[in-house]
C-alpha positions as CSV (number, residue, x, y, z in Angstrom):
1,M,-1.0,14.9,10.9
2,F,-0.4,12.4,8.1
3,T,2.9,12.4,6.0
4,L,2.4,13.1,2.3
5,T,4.5,10.6,0.3
6,V,5.7,10.6,-3.2
7,H,5.7,7.5,-5.3
8,N,9.2,6.6,-6.8
9,S,7.9,6.7,-10.3
10,W,7.6,10.5,-10.1
11,F,11.5,10.8,-10.4
12,K,13.7,9.7,-13.2
13,G,16.9,7.8,-12.7
14,E,18.2,5.1,-10.2
15,E,16.3,4.5,-7.1
16,Y,19.1,5.6,-4.9
17,G,18.9,9.2,-6.2
18,K,15.2,9.6,-5.7
19,F,15.5,10.3,-2.0
20,A,17.3,13.5,-2.6
21,E,14.8,14.4,-5.3
22,A,12.0,13.9,-2.8
23,A,13.8,16.0,-0.2
24,K,14.2,18.9,-2.6
25,R,10.5,19.1,-2.9
26,G,9.6,18.8,0.8
27,F,8.8,15.1,1.0
28,R,9.9,13.0,4.0
29,A,9.1,9.7,2.5
30,V,9.2,7.8,-0.9
31,E,7.2,4.7,-1.7
32,I,9.4,2.0,-3.4
33,L,7.2,-1.1,-3.5
34,S,9.4,-3.4,-5.5
35,W,12.6,-4.0,-3.6
36,K,14.0,-7.1,-5.4
37,G,17.2,-6.4,-7.2
38,L,18.0,-3.3,-5.3
39,D,21.2,-2.8,-3.3
40,L,19.5,-2.5,0.2
41,P,22.5,-1.3,2.1
42,R,23.1,1.4,-0.5
43,L,19.3,2.3,-0.2
44,R,19.7,2.6,3.5
45,A,22.8,4.8,3.1
46,E,20.7,7.3,1.0
47,I,17.9,7.1,3.6
48,N,20.3,8.0,6.3
49,R,21.9,10.7,4.3
50,T,18.7,12.5,3.2
51,G,16.3,11.7,6.1
52,V,13.7,10.5,3.6
53,V,12.4,7.1,4.5
54,V,10.7,4.4,2.5
55,S,7.0,4.4,3.5
56,A,6.3,0.8,2.3
57,I,7.5,-2.2,0.3
58,L,5.5,-5.0,-1.4
59,I,5.7,-8.6,-0.3
60,Q,8.0,-10.3,-2.7
61,S,10.4,-13.3,-2.8
62,T,13.6,-13.7,-4.8
63,D,12.7,-17.4,-5.3
64,P,10.7,-17.7,-8.5
65,Q,8.5,-20.6,-7.3
66,T,7.6,-18.8,-4.1
67,Q,6.9,-15.6,-6.0
68,A,4.6,-17.5,-8.4
69,L,2.5,-18.8,-5.5
70,I,2.1,-15.4,-3.9
71,A,1.3,-13.5,-7.1
72,N,-2.2,-12.4,-7.9
73,E,-2.5,-15.3,-10.3
74,H,-2.5,-17.5,-7.2
75,G,-2.2,-15.9,-3.8
76,M,-3.6,-16.2,-0.3
77,V,-7.0,-17.3,-1.4
78,H,-5.3,-20.6,-2.1
79,P,-4.6,-22.7,1.0
80,D,-1.5,-24.2,-0.7
81,A,0.0,-20.8,-1.0
82,R,0.3,-20.3,2.8
83,D,3.8,-21.7,3.3
84,A,5.1,-19.6,0.4
85,F,3.3,-16.6,1.7
86,L,5.0,-17.0,5.1
87,T,8.4,-17.6,3.4
88,A,7.9,-14.4,1.4
89,I,6.8,-12.5,4.5
90,R,10.0,-13.5,6.3
91,E,12.1,-12.5,3.3
92,T,10.4,-9.1,2.9
93,I,10.6,-8.3,6.7
94,A,14.3,-9.0,6.4
95,A,14.5,-6.5,3.5
96,A,12.3,-4.0,5.4
97,Q,14.6,-4.3,8.5
98,I,17.7,-3.3,6.4
99,I,16.1,-0.1,5.1
100,G,14.1,0.6,8.1
101,T,10.6,0.3,6.5
102,K,7.7,-0.3,8.8
103,K,5.0,-1.3,6.3
104,I,4.6,-4.2,3.9
105,V,1.9,-4.3,1.3
106,V,0.1,-7.7,0.9
107,T,-2.5,-8.8,-1.6
108,T,-5.1,-11.7,-1.6
109,G,-4.7,-13.0,-5.2
110,N,-7.3,-13.5,-7.7
111,E,-10.7,-15.0,-7.0
112,I,-10.8,-18.9,-7.5
113,P,-13.7,-19.6,-10.1
114,G,-16.3,-21.9,-8.6
115,C,-14.9,-21.7,-5.0
116,P,-17.2,-20.3,-2.4
117,R,-16.2,-16.8,-1.3
118,S,-16.4,-17.8,2.3
119,E,-13.7,-20.4,1.8
120,Q,-11.4,-17.8,0.1
121,H,-12.1,-15.4,2.8
122,D,-11.2,-17.9,5.4
123,A,-8.0,-18.8,3.6
124,V,-6.9,-15.1,3.6
125,V,-7.7,-14.9,7.4
126,R,-5.7,-18.0,8.2
127,A,-2.7,-16.9,6.2
128,L,-2.6,-13.4,7.8
129,R,-3.1,-14.9,11.3
130,A,-0.1,-17.1,10.7
131,A,1.9,-14.1,9.5
132,A,0.8,-11.8,12.2
133,P,3.3,-13.0,14.9
134,L,6.2,-12.5,12.4
135,A,5.1,-8.9,11.9
136,E,4.5,-8.3,15.6
137,A,8.0,-9.6,16.5
138,A,9.5,-7.3,13.8
139,D,7.4,-4.3,14.7
140,I,6.3,-4.2,11.1
141,M,2.7,-3.7,9.8
142,L,1.1,-5.8,7.1
143,V,-1.4,-3.7,5.1
144,L,-3.9,-5.6,3.0
145,E,-5.0,-3.9,-0.2
146,P,-8.4,-4.2,-1.8
147,L,-8.2,-3.3,-5.6
148,N,-10.8,-2.5,-8.2
149,I,-11.8,-5.0,-10.8
150,L,-13.7,-2.7,-13.2
151,V,-10.6,-1.0,-14.6
152,N,-7.4,-2.4,-13.4
153,H,-7.4,-5.8,-11.7
154,K,-10.0,-8.0,-13.3
155,G,-10.5,-11.2,-11.3
156,Y,-8.9,-9.9,-8.0
157,Y,-10.6,-11.4,-4.9
158,L,-10.8,-8.5,-2.4
159,T,-12.6,-5.3,-3.6
160,T,-14.6,-3.7,-0.7
161,T,-13.6,-1.8,2.3
162,A,-16.2,-3.7,4.4
163,E,-14.8,-7.1,3.7
164,S,-11.2,-5.9,4.1
165,A,-12.1,-4.6,7.5
166,A,-13.9,-7.8,8.4
167,I,-10.8,-9.8,7.6
168,I,-8.6,-7.5,9.7
169,K,-10.9,-7.8,12.7
170,E,-10.9,-11.6,12.4
171,V,-7.1,-11.7,12.2
172,G,-7.1,-9.7,15.3
173,S,-3.6,-8.2,15.3
174,P,-2.7,-4.4,15.6
175,Q,0.1,-5.1,13.1
176,V,-2.3,-6.2,10.3
177,R,-4.4,-3.5,8.8
178,V,-6.0,-2.2,5.6
179,L,-4.3,-0.3,2.8
180,Y,-7.0,2.1,1.8
181,D,-6.5,3.2,-1.9
182,V,-8.7,6.1,-2.7
183,Y,-8.4,5.6,-6.4
184,H,-9.4,1.9,-6.2
185,Q,-12.2,2.5,-3.7
186,Q,-13.7,5.4,-5.7
187,I,-14.1,3.0,-8.7
188,T,-15.4,0.2,-6.6
189,E,-17.8,1.8,-4.2
190,G,-17.3,5.5,-3.8
191,N,-18.6,6.9,-0.5
192,L,-14.9,7.8,0.3
193,I,-15.2,10.1,3.2
194,N,-17.8,8.1,5.1
195,N,-15.8,4.9,4.6
196,I,-12.5,6.6,5.7
197,R,-14.3,7.8,8.8
198,A,-16.0,4.5,9.5
199,Y,-13.0,2.3,9.0
200,I,-10.1,4.5,10.2
201,D,-9.5,2.2,13.1
202,V,-8.3,-0.6,10.7
203,I,-6.7,1.6,8.1
204,G,-2.9,1.4,8.3
205,H,-1.8,3.1,5.0
206,I,-3.4,5.2,2.3
207,H,-2.8,5.5,-1.4
208,V,-4.3,8.3,-3.6
209,G,-4.8,9.0,-7.3
210,D,-7.6,10.5,-9.2
211,V,-10.4,8.9,-11.3
212,P,-10.4,8.5,-14.2
213,G,-6.9,8.1,-15.5
214,R,-5.0,7.6,-12.2
215,K,-3.1,10.8,-12.3
216,E,-2.4,13.2,-9.5
217,P,-5.3,14.6,-7.4
218,G,-7.1,17.4,-9.1
219,T,-7.1,15.8,-12.5
220,G,-10.4,13.9,-12.1
221,E,-13.6,13.7,-10.2
222,I,-12.4,13.4,-6.6
223,N,-12.5,16.4,-4.4
224,Y,-9.1,15.8,-2.8
225,R,-9.1,18.9,-0.7
226,N,-12.1,17.5,1.2
227,V,-10.7,14.0,1.3
228,F,-7.5,15.1,2.9
229,K,-9.3,17.2,5.4
230,A,-11.5,14.2,6.3
231,I,-8.3,12.1,6.7
232,R,-6.6,14.8,8.9
233,D,-9.8,15.1,11.0
234,T,-9.8,11.4,11.9
235,G,-6.3,11.9,13.6
236,Y,-4.7,9.5,11.1
237,D,-0.9,10.1,11.3
238,G,0.4,7.6,8.8
239,F,1.5,7.9,5.3
240,V,-0.7,9.2,2.4
241,V,1.1,8.1,-0.8
242,F,0.6,9.6,-4.3
243,E,0.5,6.2,-6.0
244,C,-0.3,7.6,-9.4
245,G,0.9,9.1,-12.6
246,L,1.7,12.7,-13.5
247,S,-0.2,15.0,-15.9
248,E,2.4,17.8,-15.7
249,D,6.1,18.1,-14.8
250,V,6.9,16.9,-11.4
251,D,7.7,20.3,-9.9
252,T,4.4,21.8,-10.9
253,V,2.5,18.8,-9.6
254,C,4.3,18.9,-6.2
255,R,3.4,22.5,-5.7
256,K,-0.2,21.7,-6.3
257,M,-0.2,18.7,-4.1
258,W,1.1,20.6,-1.1
259,A,-1.6,23.3,-1.8
260,L,-4.3,20.7,-1.3
261,L,-3.4,20.7,2.5
262,E,-4.3,24.3,2.8
263,D,-7.7,24.9,4.5
């Protein structure tokens, strides 16, 4: 059975107090993607105290030049970003090890105008192949996220589940997989349940939010009761993260989210 996970934005206040807030509402994990600037030992102390883990963090670097090269305005699609990408992977792995996190979210960067997609595809594969041994040695999974370009991320390179899966298969590491974001993929291509079933072997992490508006499940057009059942039926036992906003107070929303798991 997968682990329902709450996004840190659902709770107010400092990050360190959000673990206890999640625990009160029955969650065993919180997603805190941005780790820069946080007191990681203090974060780990709260994880140990509450038993609530961090489900994933985002690849980042505390060095501004490195961060600029891995940001979506540049990113893995550029061969000249590979060294910066590896530097940021090492730095993020070190952060993940302090807090005990086993997933790192990575992105491709925006499409390069005028450059053949095949070249950009190959650059992403080569960067991930170079990073894979680092992830394997640390027992940490890199999860590559396709995003939608119709509403939120205009210009981003990677959008479809099929190409994401092709990249993962070319990389050929069990520690490099796809982050399947139901919100983004509903906007991009729909066919959610069939794609989840077809690609579950390369999916390592799942984000959810409803369409339109990116609020919690039940506020839009996606039948999340069926989506959650489909995910459960595949045998997926990773995290399913509410990476979305709230339409009501957090306690009301949390009760409704747990109800979605009922048959």
